[in-house]
C-alpha positions as a Markdown table, in Angstrom:
| # | Residue | x | y | z |
|---|---|---|---|---|
| 1 | Met | -10.1 | -12.1 | -21.9 |
| 2 | Pro | -9.0 | -10.1 | -18.6 |
| 3 | Val | -6.7 | -7.2 | -18.9 |
| 4 | Ile | -4.2 | -7.1 | -16.6 |
| 5 | Pro | -2.4 | -4.1 | -15.7 |
| 6 | Arg | 1.3 | -3.4 | -17.0 |
| 7 | Ile | 3.1 | -1.5 | -14.3 |
| 8 | Arg | 5.2 | 1.0 | -15.1 |
| 9 | His | 7.3 | 2.1 | -11.9 |
| 10 | Ile | 7.0 | 1.5 | -8.3 |
| 11 | Glu | 8.7 | 4.0 | -5.5 |
| 12 | Phe | 8.5 | 4.7 | -2.1 |
| 13 | Leu | 7.0 | 8.2 | -1.0 |
| 14 | Ser | 9.0 | 8.7 | 1.8 |
| 15 | Lys | 12.6 | 7.3 | 3.0 |
| 16 | Pro | 12.4 | 3.0 | 3.0 |
| 17 | Pro | 12.9 | 1.3 | 6.4 |
| 18 | Glu | 16.6 | 0.8 | 7.5 |
| 19 | Asn | 15.2 | -2.1 | 8.4 |
| 20 | Pro | 13.6 | -4.1 | 5.8 |
| 21 | Asp | 12.3 | -6.8 | 7.6 |
| 22 | Ser | 10.1 | -4.7 | 9.8 |
| 23 | Gly | 8.6 | -1.3 | 8.9 |
| 24 | Gly | 6.3 | 0.9 | 6.6 |
| 25 | Gly | 6.2 | 3.1 | 4.2 |
| 26 | Asp | 4.0 | 4.8 | 1.6 |
| 27 | Met | 4.6 | 3.8 | -2.1 |
| 28 | Arg | 3.2 | 5.1 | -5.4 |
| 29 | Val | 2.3 | 3.0 | -8.0 |
| 30 | Asp | 2.6 | 4.0 | -11.9 |
| 31 | Leu | 0.7 | 2.2 | -14.5 |
| 32 | Glu | 1.4 | 2.1 | -18.0 |
| 33 | Asp | -2.5 | 3.7 | -19.1 |
| 34 | Gly | -1.3 | 6.9 | -17.1 |
| 35 | Ser | -2.9 | 6.2 | -13.8 |
| 36 | Ala | -1.4 | 5.6 | -10.0 |
| 37 | Ser | -2.2 | 4.6 | -6.9 |
| 38 | Ser | -0.7 | 5.6 | -3.8 |
| 39 | Phe | -0.8 | 3.5 | -0.5 |
| 40 | Ala | 1.2 | 1.9 | 2.3 |
| 41 | Ala | 3.2 | -1.1 | 2.5 |
| 42 | Leu | 4.0 | -2.6 | 5.8 |
| 43 | Thr | 5.6 | -5.4 | 7.2 |
| 44 | Pro | 3.5 | -7.2 | 9.7 |
| 45 | Ser | 5.7 | -7.1 | 12.5 |
| 46 | His | 5.6 | -3.0 | 11.8 |
| 47 | Val | 1.5 | -3.5 | 12.6 |
| 48 | Gly | 2.2 | -5.3 | 15.8 |
| 49 | His | 4.4 | -2.9 | 17.1 |
| 50 | Arg | 2.5 | 0.2 | 16.1 |
| 51 | Met | -0.7 | -1.5 | 18.7 |
| 52 | Asn | 1.7 | -1.6 | 21.4 |
| 53 | Glu | 2.9 | 1.8 | 21.3 |
| 54 | Ala | -0.3 | 2.7 | 21.3 |
| 55 | Gly | -1.6 | 0.5 | 24.0 |
| 56 | Gln | -4.4 | -1.1 | 21.5 |
| 57 | Asp | -5.9 | -4.6 | 20.4 |
| 58 | Phe | -6.6 | -3.9 | 17.1 |
| 59 | Ser | -5.5 | -1.8 | 13.7 |
| 60 | Tyr | -7.4 | -0.3 | 10.8 |
| 61 | Gly | -7.1 | 2.3 | 8.4 |
| 62 | Ala | -6.5 | 2.9 | 4.7 |
| 63 | Pro | -5.9 | 0.3 | 2.5 |
| 64 | Ala | -2.2 | -1.3 | 2.9 |
| 65 | Leu | -0.2 | -4.0 | 1.2 |
| 66 | Phe | 1.8 | -6.6 | 3.9 |
| 67 | Val | 4.8 | -7.9 | 2.3 |
| 68 | Lys | 7.6 | -9.8 | 4.3 |
| 69 | Arg | 10.4 | -7.8 | 3.3 |
| 70 | Leu | 10.1 | -4.3 | 2.4 |
| 71 | Asp | 12.8 | -4.3 | -0.6 |
| 72 | Gln | 12.3 | -3.5 | -4.2 |
| 73 | Glu | 12.2 | -7.2 | -4.8 |
| 74 | Gly | 9.3 | -8.3 | -2.5 |
| 75 | Leu | 7.3 | -5.1 | -3.4 |
| 76 | Ala | 7.5 | -5.6 | -7.0 |
| 77 | Lys | 6.4 | -9.0 | -6.4 |
| 78 | Ala | 3.3 | -8.5 | -4.3 |
| 79 | Val | 2.6 | -5.5 | -6.7 |
| 80 | Glu | 2.5 | -7.8 | -9.6 |
| 81 | Ala | 0.5 | -10.3 | -7.8 |
| 82 | Met | -1.9 | -6.9 | -7.1 |
| 83 | Ala | -2.1 | -6.7 | -10.7 |
| 84 | Ala | -2.6 | -10.0 | -11.9 |
| 85 | Asp | -5.4 | -10.8 | -9.0 |
| 86 | Met | -9.1 | -9.8 | -10.4 |
| 87 | Ser | -7.8 | -8.3 | -13.6 |
| 88 | Gly | -5.8 | -5.5 | -10.8 |
| 89 | Phe | -9.2 | -5.3 | -8.7 |
| 90 | Trp | -7.1 | -4.2 | -6.0 |
| 91 | Leu | -4.7 | -1.6 | -7.7 |
| 92 | Arg | -8.0 | 0.2 | -8.9 |
| 93 | Tyr | -9.5 | -0.3 | -5.2 |
| 94 | Tyr | -6.4 | 1.3 | -3.8 |
| 95 | Asn | -5.9 | 3.9 | -6.8 |
| 96 | Ser | -6.0 | 7.3 | -4.6 |
| 97 | Lys | -3.8 | 9.8 | -3.8 |
| 98 | Arg | -3.5 | 10.4 | -0.4 |
| 99 | Asp | -3.1 | 13.9 | -0.9 |
| 100 | Asp | -6.4 | 14.3 | -2.8 |
| 101 | Lys | -8.6 | 12.5 | -0.1 |
| 102 | Lys | -11.4 | 13.9 | 1.7 |
| 103 | Lys | -11.3 | 13.9 | 5.0 |
| 104 | Ala | -14.7 | 12.3 | 5.9 |
| 105 | Lys | -17.3 | 14.2 | 7.4 |
| 106 | Gly | -17.9 | 13.0 | 11.3 |
| 107 | Arg | -21.6 | 12.1 | 12.4 |
| 108 | Lys | -23.5 | 15.3 | 13.7 |
| 109 | Lys | -25.0 | 15.3 | 17.1 |
């Protein structure tokens, strides 16, 4: 029987956006087993806005959770779904603290 991670706490690491329908922010999810995951939570319109600002037709980067609204209720539902899917695979996959990540080394010439 799969073990579903139990969520202890969800919080924004930065100030939540003024408009929960369009924005983004870093969040942290603490699990009852003591592990934690930190990742970006974004609305789809925020990604489009960023691409327009940068003059690009694409976007990529660190893992992100996409939600319709950046409010506590929407985030809680999304994180619960992440915990339930494949016994918490996505929370383990996203399980990294942004400060602790080592910078990737570029290709040597």
